[in-house]
Backbone as a ProteinNet text record, in pm:
[ID]
protein_1_A
[PRIMARY]
XXXXXXXXXXXXXXXXXXXXXXXXXXXXXXXXXXXXXXXXXXXXXXXXXXXXXXXXXXXXXXXXXXXXXXXXXXXXXXXXXXXXXXXXXXXXXXXXXXXXXXXXXXXXXXXXXXXXXXXXXXXXXXXXXXXXXXXXXXXXXXXXXXXXXXXXXXXXXXXXXXXXXXXXXXXXXXXXXXXXXXXXXXXXXXXXXXXXXXXXXXXXXXXXXXXXXXXXXXXXXXXX
[TERTIARY]
-2157.4	-2037.3	-1940.6	-1952.9	-1890.1	-1956.6	-2029.1	-2046.5	-1993.6	-2001.8	-1949.8	-1788	-1702.4	-1574.6	-1506.9	-1623.5	-1607.4	-1498	-1490	-1415.2	-1294	-1298.1	-1148.5	-1099.6	-1124	-1102.7	-1055.4	-1125.4	-1110.8	-974.9	-992.1	-880.3	-730.6	-754.7	-603.5	-553.2	-667.8	-639.9	-543.4	-612.6	-547.2	-427.5	-401.7	-305.9	-191.8	-188.6	-139.4	-63.1	-153.1	-147.7	-38.1	-81.2	-12.6	157	131.9	291.3	371.3	310.1	346.1	376.1	333.8	367.7	464.8	467.3	639.4	731.4	706.9	807.7	836.3	780.5	821.7	874.2	797.1	899.1	1010.2	1051.3	1179	1263.8	1237.8	1308.1	1342.8	1245.9	1281.5	1381.8	1354.4	1469.3	1572.2	1566.5	1740.9	1812.2	1736.4	1784.8	1849.8	1769.4	1800.4	1899.8	1910.2	2035.1	2162.7	2151.2	2267.1	2308.2	2269.6	2314.1	2266	2199.5	2160	2196	2182.5	2203.1	2356.8	2421.4	2544.4	2549.5	2459.8	2469.1	2384.8	2341	2286.3	2172.5	2153.4	2062.1	2008.3	2136.5	2070.6	1995.4	1994.2	1881.3	1750.6	1735.9	1619.4	1562.4	1637	1608.2	1537.6	1640.1	1609.2	1410.8	1416.2	1260.7	1190.8	1192.9	1121.9	1071.3	1207.5	1206.2	1113.1	1127.2	1088	917.5	872.3	706	667.1	731.8	680.1	674.8	778.9	770.3	672.8	649.7	500.1	423.3	359	265.7	242.9	300.2	297	264	323.6	289.3	190.5	136.4	81	-39.4	-126.7	-275.5	-335.1	-381.7	-449.5	-581.8	-681.5	-839.1	-792.1	-713.7	-708.6	-601.3	-659.1	-553.4	-476	-522.4	-453.6	-364.1	-379.2	-288.8	-154.2	-28.2	85.7	62.6	-10.6	19.1	-64.6	-147.3	-224.5	-115.3	-14.2	88.5	194.4	238.7	370.2	323.3	188.1	127.8	126.5	98.1	99.9	231.7	338.5	444.9	499.4	493.7	499.8	463.5	339.7	293.4	333.2	348.3	432.9	585	631.2	748.5	758.2	681.7	641	589.6	554.8	495.6	607.1	682.1	785.4	902.3	919.3	1101.5	1092.4	989.5	979.3	907.2	828.8	772.2	867	923.3	980.9	1119	1175.3	1275.2	1395.2	1372.4	1496.7	1560.5	1477.3	1493.4	1589.2	1546.8	1606.8	1783.3	1763.7	1880.7	1989.2	1942.1	2059	2092.7	1979.3	2058.8	2144.8	2105.2	2167.3	2322.5	2318.3	2453.4	2551.4	2492.9	2584.3	2661.3	2633.9	2689.4	2784.6	2911.9	3028.9	3010.3	2895.8	2885.1	2931.7	2985.4	3024.5	2884	2880.1	2764	2788.6	2704.2	2709.8	2751.1	2802.8	2817.3	2699.4	2575.9	2479.3	2484.5	2462.2	2395.7	2563.1	2657.4	2792.3	2768.4	2687.1	2672.4	2550.1	2467	2367.8	2368.8	2474.8	2519.7	2623.2	2691.6	2794.8	2708.1	2569.1	2510	2432.1	2398	2301	2392.2	2518.4	2625.3	2667.4	2681.6	2715.5	2550.1	2457.4	2354.8	2259.4	2373	2319	2282.4	2306.2	2278	2131.7	2129.4	2004.7	1890.5	1905.9	1805.5	1781.5	1854.6	1858.9	1775.8	1786	1697.4	1575.7	1561.8	1437.6	1364.8	1406.6	1365	1294.2	1380.8	1362.4	1226.4	1261.3	1166.1	1009.6	984	876.2	844.5	905	863.8	812.9	863.3	828.6	693.9	686.4	580.5	469.7	480.6	356.6	316.9	411.8	374.1	239.9	330	212.2	133.9	87.2	-30	-127.3	-62.2	-139.2	-174.7	-98.2	-146.7	-279.8	-194.2	-306.2	-440.8	-454	-596.1	-688.6	-611.5	-716.9	-745.6	-677.1	-741.1	-884.4	-928.8	-1061.1	-1155.4	-1175.4	-1307.7	-1303.8	-1207.8	-1205	-1241.2	-1206.5	-1220.6	-1362.2	-1380.5	-1533.5	-1665.2	-1611.6	-1679.7	-1716.2	-1609.8	-1574.7	-1628	-1628.8	-1684.1	-1835.2	-1891.6	-2030.9	-2139.6	-2026.4	-2113.7	-2106	-2020	-1981.2	-2108.9	-2073.9	-2213.7	-2312.7	-2361.1	-2498.5	-2559.3	-2426.5	-2456.6	-2467.3	-2386.7	-2413	-2465.2	-2568.4	-2670.7	-2822.5	-2798.9	-2912.2	-2895.4	-2806.3	-2766	-2814.7	-2799.9	-2835.4	-2989.3	-3059.6	-3175.7	-3259.4	-3192.7	-3214.7	-3216	-3107.1	-3092	-3185.8	-3192.6	-3279.7	-3438.8	-3429.8	-3611.5	-3621.4	-3489.4	-3495.6	-3466.2	-3451.4	-3410.4	-3247.5	-3172	-3043.6	-2993.8	-2862	-2806.7	-2689.1	-2702.7	-2628.4	-2490.2	-2396	-2276.2	-2197.9	-2236.1	-2121.6	-2011.1	-1934.4	-1798.5	-1770.8	-1800.2	-1784.2	-1783.5	-1873.1	-1907.1	-1782.7	-1731.2	-1682.7	-1504.5	-1474.8	-1390.4	-1340.8	-1445.3	-1406.1	-1386.9	-1482.3	-1447.6	-1312.8	-1302.8	-1149.8	-1024.2	-1082.3	-971.6	-968.4	-1074.5	-1098.6	-1003.3	-1002.5	-961.8	-790.6	-776.6	-620.4	-562.9	-626.1	-627.4	-595.4	-682.1	-723.1	-563.2	-548.8	-404.3	-309	-251.1	-150.7	-120.9	-219.8	-247.6	-171.4	-218.4	-204.6	-62.7	12.8	110.3	206.3	214.8	290.7	277.7	173.1	179.4	266.9	264.9	303.1	479	496.2	655.6	769.8	690	784.8	885.3	1032.5	1120.6	1153.8	1077.6	1132	994.2	1041	936	868	751.5	654.4	561.4	455.4	345.4	227.2	185.3	80.4	-71.8	-52.8	-204.6	-206.4	-87.8	-26.8	-80.5	-60	-144.8	-276.8	-331.8	-480.1	-587	-573.4	-642.1	-654.6	-577.8	-597.4	-638.5	-557.2	-640.3	-772.2	-825.9	-970	-1063.9	-1016.1	-1085.2	-1082.4	-973.5	-977.7	-1086	-1090.1	-1198.5	-1319.7	-1338.4	-1499.1	-1519.7	-1472.5	-1455.6	-1474	-1408.8	-1423.2	-1584.7	-1611.2	-1711.5	-1835.4	-1846.3	-1960	-1984.1	-1860.1	-1873.7	-1909.1	-1867.3	-1941.9	-2040.1	-2113	-2234.6	-2373.1	-2292.9	-2396.2	-2446.8	-2323.6	-2356.5	-2376.6	-2406.5	-2457.5	-2563.8	-2579.9	-2659.4	-2769.2	-2740.1	-2849.9	-2940	-3107.8	-3167.3	-3107.3	-3156	-3130	-3276.2
163.8	125.8	178.6	274.6	323.3	244.2	195.3	56.2	-49.2	-110	-232.1	-220.9	-79.1	-92.4	-38.3	-31.9	64.3	-62.5	-203.9	-262	-279.3	-247.9	-258.6	-164	-41.5	114.4	90.5	25.3	31	-57.8	-173.7	-260.7	-220.8	-132	-81.3	18.1	109.6	197.5	194.4	41.3	13	-63.1	-113	-185.7	-60.9	44.4	162.5	202.6	258.9	291.1	171.3	49	-33.9	-7.5	-33.4	-12.4	136.1	219.2	354.3	342.1	258.1	255.5	187.2	78.4	-6.5	37.2	117.2	191.6	316.8	369.3	479	353.9	313	196.8	147.4	125.3	92.4	244.9	311	452.2	486.5	485.7	515.2	423.6	280.7	186.8	180.9	232.5	252.2	379.1	475	597.8	573.4	544.2	453.6	364.7	230.1	157.2	194.6	299.8	337.1	502.9	544.5	663.2	719.5	612.6	648.6	507.9	420.3	277.2	221.7	213.5	177	11.5	-69	-191.4	-265.3	-169.2	-143	-223.1	-346.1	-437.2	-513.7	-541.6	-629.3	-536.6	-362.6	-331.3	-353.3	-339.5	-380.4	-515.6	-605.8	-725.5	-759	-697.1	-687.8	-620.2	-549.9	-465.9	-554.5	-646.7	-713.4	-843.2	-925.1	-990.8	-982.3	-845.3	-796.5	-791.7	-737.6	-714.4	-876.5	-934.9	-1091.9	-1141.2	-1094.7	-1194.3	-1114.2	-966.8	-918.7	-935	-943.5	-1017.8	-1150.8	-1256.8	-1383.4	-1362.4	-1298.2	-1307.6	-1171.8	-1114.6	-973.1	-1019.8	-1143.4	-1151.7	-1082.7	-1084.5	-1030.9	-1131.4	-1099.2	-1207.2	-1275.8	-1246.2	-1307.8	-1444	-1557.1	-1651.2	-1694.4	-1647.8	-1664.7	-1551.9	-1430.8	-1316.6	-1345.2	-1447.1	-1444.4	-1493.1	-1643.3	-1680.7	-1595.8	-1471.5	-1388.9	-1269.5	-1212.1	-1107.6	-1185.8	-1297.9	-1406.4	-1404.7	-1467.8	-1517.3	-1375.3	-1252.4	-1148.6	-1095.1	-1096.6	-1048.8	-1214.6	-1317	-1421	-1370.7	-1345.1	-1295	-1185.2	-1093.5	-958.4	-978.6	-1084.4	-1108.1	-1172	-1270.3	-1350.3	-1278.8	-1180.1	-1125.6	-1031.9	-961.3	-882.7	-911.7	-998.9	-1105.1	-1254.8	-1320.6	-1466	-1441.4	-1410	-1360.7	-1278.2	-1229.7	-1114.9	-1205.3	-1271.5	-1333.7	-1301.7	-1193.4	-1134.3	-1222.6	-1297.8	-1423.5	-1526	-1572.7	-1667.8	-1625.9	-1505.2	-1448.8	-1488.8	-1448.4	-1444.7	-1567.7	-1685.9	-1847.4	-1862.2	-1832	-1855.9	-1816.5	-1702.4	-1593.6	-1645.7	-1733.8	-1792.1	-1860.9	-1982	-2079.3	-2062.3	-2104.9	-2076.6	-2120	-2164	-2229.5	-2079.5	-2116.1	-1994.9	-1937.8	-1800.4	-1780.2	-1696.9	-1658.6	-1590.3	-1443.5	-1388.3	-1212	-1148.5	-1172.6	-1101.3	-1129.1	-1232.3	-1299.4	-1255.9	-1244.1	-1187.3	-1023.1	-969	-798.2	-817.7	-882.5	-883.2	-961.6	-1049	-1061.6	-934.7	-904.5	-795.2	-688.6	-639.7	-528	-573.8	-676	-752.6	-711.5	-779.2	-800.7	-648.3	-584.3	-425.4	-365.4	-369.6	-353	-459.9	-551	-659.4	-616.5	-509.2	-453.7	-390.4	-329.7	-232.8	-301.7	-429	-555.7	-618.9	-640.9	-713.9	-627.6	-485.8	-430.5	-397	-414.1	-400.1	-522.9	-665.1	-771.1	-789.6	-706.2	-747.3	-637.4	-496.5	-425.6	-481.6	-515.6	-574.3	-670.1	-775.9	-846.4	-815.4	-668	-601	-517.7	-482.7	-406.2	-499.2	-634.4	-734.4	-767.1	-785.2	-791.3	-694.9	-577.4	-492.9	-438.1	-498.3	-475	-563.9	-701.7	-803.5	-759.4	-715.2	-650.6	-519	-466.1	-348.7	-380.1	-476.6	-552.6	-602.2	-642.7	-676.3	-542.8	-387.6	-294.3	-230.4	-291.2	-216.2	-250.2	-358.8	-371.7	-234.1	-215.7	-129.5	37.1	43.6	184	187.7	96.1	54.6	77.2	25.9	30.5	178.5	206.1	375.1	432.9	436	546.3	477.1	384.1	366.7	409.1	397.6	474.2	591.1	669.6	825.8	889.8	793.2	843.5	883	753.9	775.6	847	876.3	972.8	1125	1128.8	1275.1	1342.5	1191.9	1236	1227.3	1192.7	1176.9	1313.5	1364.6	1520.1	1579.8	1567.1	1635.4	1638	1562.8	1541.8	1630.6	1638.9	1699.1	1854.2	1892.9	2033.7	2100	1996.4	2007.9	2055.6	1982	2007.4	2097.2	2151.4	2264.1	2381	2386.8	2534.1	2522	2450.7	2499.6	2509.3	2596.2	2577.3	2441.1	2473.7	2366.7	2407.7	2409.7	2437.8	2336.9	2396.5	2297.8	2308.8	2425.3	2446.3	2317.7	2336.3	2201.1	2063.8	2054	1911.8	1880.8	1979.1	1949.2	1904.7	2034	2018.9	1873.3	1825.8	1716.5	1603.7	1630	1491	1500.4	1588.4	1620	1563.4	1612.1	1580	1466.2	1377.5	1239.6	1132	1222.9	1101.2	1122.6	1299.3	1267.3	1184.8	1174.1	1077.8	956.7	889.2	802.7	717.9	808.2	803.7	805.8	929.5	954.8	814.5	770.8	647.9	530	485.8	430.8	424.4	510.8	560.8	530.8	580.2	565.6	417.1	332.1	189	130.9	174.3	93.6	105	222.5	301	326.1	367.8	383.5	293.9	294.5	258.7	239.2	220.7	155.9	60.3	-32.9	-134.3	-93.3	-71.7	4.1	-76.2	-71.7	-151.7	-57.2	-101.8	-35.8	11.3	-73.1	-25.9	92.7	172.6	276.2	394	363.6	466.1	439.9	290.2	284.4	335.3	298.9	378	520.6	599.6	748.1	762.8	747.6	786.1	727.5	591.1	560.2	642.3	691.8	779.6	925.3	949.2	1084	1092	974.1	911.7	970.8	877.9	904.6	1029.8	1133.7	1267	1344.6	1334.6	1393.9	1329.1	1210.4	1181.9	1216.7	1234	1262.2	1435.5	1491.4	1643.9	1654.1	1571.1	1588.2	1569.8	1429.2	1403.1	1517.2	1575.2	1627.7	1774.5	1811.4	1925.1	1910.4	1820.7	1767.6	1864.8	1945	2023.2	1979.8	1887.1	1822.6	1756.8	1697.6	1653.3	1522.1	1403.4	1234.8	1202.6
-2342.5	-2335.8	-2224.8	-2161	-2074.6	-1973.8	-1885.2	-1808.7	-1892.9	-1980	-2013.8	-1962.5	-2034.4	-2020.2	-1869.2	-1780.8	-1647.4	-1541.5	-1535.3	-1464	-1546.2	-1683.2	-1731.3	-1692.1	-1705.4	-1688.6	-1547.1	-1370.3	-1298.9	-1266.2	-1346.9	-1333.5	-1367.6	-1454.7	-1528.9	-1440.3	-1413.3	-1326.3	-1179.7	-1118.8	-992.6	-1059.2	-1146.4	-1189.7	-1161.7	-1245.3	-1260.7	-1155.7	-1031.4	-917.7	-843.6	-867.8	-759.8	-815.2	-962.4	-1006.5	-962.8	-958.6	-903.7	-774.1	-681.3	-568.3	-515	-613.9	-601.4	-672.7	-774.8	-799.7	-669.3	-638.8	-521.8	-414	-386.5	-262.5	-296.6	-404.5	-480.8	-468	-477.4	-521.6	-378	-261.4	-130.2	-107.3	-100	-57	-89.9	-225.8	-306.6	-245.6	-232.6	-138.2	-10.1	55.2	170.9	210.8	129.1	118.2	74.3	-35	-65.2	-16.6	33.9	62.3	239.5	302	470.8	552.9	511.6	581	577.5	679.9	666.6	603	683.4	637.1	501.7	449.2	288.4	286.9	196.1	173	309	369.3	497.1	619.3	614	667.8	628.4	494.8	443.9	460.2	452.2	493.1	568.7	703.4	875.7	909.1	846.2	824.5	790.1	663	612.2	724.7	781	890.2	1013.6	1047.6	1192.6	1112.5	1007.3	956.9	1005.6	910.4	916.6	1039.4	1137.1	1276.3	1366	1352.3	1415.8	1355.6	1213.3	1164.7	1253.5	1257.9	1290.5	1458	1542	1674	1735.4	1639.2	1721.8	1757.6	1705.7	1768.4	1671.2	1556.7	1500.7	1479.1	1468	1443.2	1322.1	1230	1097.8	1131.8	1111.5	1158.7	1021.1	912.4	797.4	753.8	837.4	775.1	760.4	815.8	784.6	640	594.3	493.5	400.1	411.5	314.9	251.4	375	368.8	294.7	335.9	208.9	94.4	103.8	-30.9	-139.5	-94.5	-156.7	-226.4	-113.8	-133.9	-260.5	-257.3	-346.1	-482.6	-487.6	-605.6	-692.9	-609.6	-681	-705.6	-631.2	-692.8	-826.4	-814	-938.9	-1056.6	-1039.2	-1149	-1186.4	-1131.4	-1133.8	-1171.7	-1109.5	-1177.4	-1220.6	-1172.9	-1201.1	-1322.2	-1371.9	-1501.8	-1612	-1553.4	-1640.1	-1693.5	-1584.6	-1641.2	-1556.4	-1492	-1383	-1341.5	-1205.6	-1130.9	-1205.6	-1323.2	-1391.6	-1426.6	-1450	-1503.3	-1397	-1272.9	-1184.6	-1143.8	-1173.6	-1129.5	-1244.8	-1356.8	-1490.5	-1499.7	-1444.3	-1470.4	-1336	-1227.1	-1151.6	-1166.7	-1278.7	-1356.3	-1447.2	-1433.9	-1511.8	-1607.5	-1672.8	-1821.3	-1916.4	-2026.5	-2118.8	-2226.5	-2252	-2263.5	-2413.5	-2484	-2665.6	-2608.5	-2686.3	-2680.9	-2590.6	-2665.4	-2648	-2473.4	-2452.9	-2327.3	-2200.6	-2284.9	-2176.4	-2157.6	-2287.6	-2231.7	-2098.9	-2164.8	-2045.1	-1920.1	-1874.4	-1737.4	-1709.1	-1782.9	-1739.9	-1670.5	-1729.1	-1694.9	-1587.9	-1537.4	-1441.6	-1291.5	-1335.7	-1279.9	-1166.1	-1268.6	-1286.6	-1134.2	-1197.7	-1119.7	-1012.7	-957.9	-873.1	-742.4	-692.8	-600	-602.8	-678	-699.8	-740.5	-800.2	-846.4	-703.5	-613.4	-512.3	-419.4	-376.9	-342.7	-376.5	-500.3	-554.7	-533.8	-498.5	-499.1	-354	-288.3	-105.6	-107.8	-191.3	-149.7	-209.6	-305.3	-370.3	-243.5	-181.3	-78.6	36.9	75.8	185.2	172	58.7	-45.9	-1.9	-46.4	-91.4	64	131.1	333.2	357.9	372.3	437	316.2	174	115.6	172.2	196.2	221.9	349.9	449	604.7	607.8	493.5	506.4	486.2	344.8	330	422.8	560	673.5	738.2	741	802.2	727.6	592.4	551.5	617.7	716.9	781.9	898.2	929.4	1019.3	1016.8	872	819	746.6	691.6	645.6	776.3	879.4	1001.2	1054.9	1085.1	1155.3	1045.1	900.4	828.5	802.8	807.9	811	942.6	1045.9	1200.5	1156.4	1137.6	1127.7	1048.7	917	810.6	860.6	933.6	984.9	1087.1	1153	1278	1211.6	1102.2	1027.4	974.1	914.6	838.9	967.2	1085.1	1177.3	1218	1223.4	1265.4	1166.3	1023.4	949.4	920.8	978.9	935.7	1077.6	1189.7	1320.3	1293.3	1254	1224.6	1087.3	974.2	892.8	927.1	1008.9	1099.2	1187.7	1238.6	1336.5	1252.8	1118.2	1019.8	1023.6	1067.7	1070.9	962	931.2	827.6	781.4	604.8	557.2	525.2	487.2	428	315.1	196.7	97.4	94	163.7	166	282.4	381.8	465	453.6	378.6	284.5	186.2	131.5	56.9	102.3	202.6	232.4	317.8	418.4	479.6	374.5	284.4	190.4	122.4	73.8	2.6	128.2	243.7	340.7	382.6	393.6	462.5	306.2	139.7	97.5	118.2	143.1	145.9	289.2	389.5	493.3	473.7	389.6	353.9	255.3	146.9	86.3	154.9	259.8	312.6	385.4	451.2	560.8	459.3	357.8	247.4	204.8	212.5	160.5	285.2	407.5	489.9	543.5	555	558	496.3	330.2	284.5	246.3	230.6	212.7	335	412.4	535.3	576	548.7	588.1	710.2	765.9	905.8	925.4	1011.6	1108.5	1224	1205	1281.7	1285.6	1400.7	1407.2	1331.8	1201	1133.1	1194.3	1374.6	1390.3	1501.4	1481.6	1567.2	1456.5	1323.1	1186.2	1186.6	1180.2	1118.5	1231.9	1338.9	1447.5	1445	1483.4	1488.2	1338.8	1228.8	1108.6	1064.6	1133.9	1136.1	1199.4	1327.7	1415.5	1301	1247.8	1169.7	1061.5	957	932	915.5	1036.7	1122.8	1148	1220.9	1212.4	1102.9	977.8	868.1	800.4	817.1	760.8	821.8	923.2	997.8	1007.1	983.4	938.7	787.6	688.3	588.2	555.1	600.5	605.9	667.2	792.3	863.7	792.1	704	633.8	461.1	478.1	329.4	281.2	154.8	126.4	44.8	-6	-116.9	-67.5	-139.1	-56	-109.7	-46.3	-27.1	-97.9
[MASK]
++++++++++++++++++++++++++++++++++++++++++++++++++++++++++++++++++++++++++++++++++++++++++++++++++++++++++++++++++++++++++++++++++++++++++++++++++++++++++++++++++++++++++++++++++++++++++++++++++++++++++++++++++++++++++++++++

């Protein structure tokens, strides 16, 4: 039964993680829009435009990257705002047609929180663009991890043949640090409230992951 429900548990876990990251992006962007940036939501929209422009001209080896980034942003926006009716509320409330008392109360609440809702909408699109962009970095991390792991296992075999020591503490520290580096890299790539070239984050992170993976497998204590 555990094996049968494992894909469902994985899907639910990833969905909850995605929602938590989107909520964190909203909170960060709300803070900057309402307390830091004098331009308000226009500054956030400018960051979104800069990210899209960089993706379009950066010369990635993925020809469909602009479409992937925009598609990811549109899917997240549709799930969070169109399927829930929030997008439709803004369209219907913009009309001057008379409303019932409950609809009037909803409209007043919508209008009172319009700026926060607008920030969440733009923030979701920005998050989707960066999520689609981050997906293109997975081959880089996979390649560096595999190469470093093979080199580390080779060093482990040589050291074992020569009677060298193993270290469970180094293995576990390198493993946990590698997870921390990956989580931090993903969080910075998705949540940072400025427009930067993510390759300046990915390349050092991939090198760090490679170093930690080599250290991890070089001191692996158990028999393979």
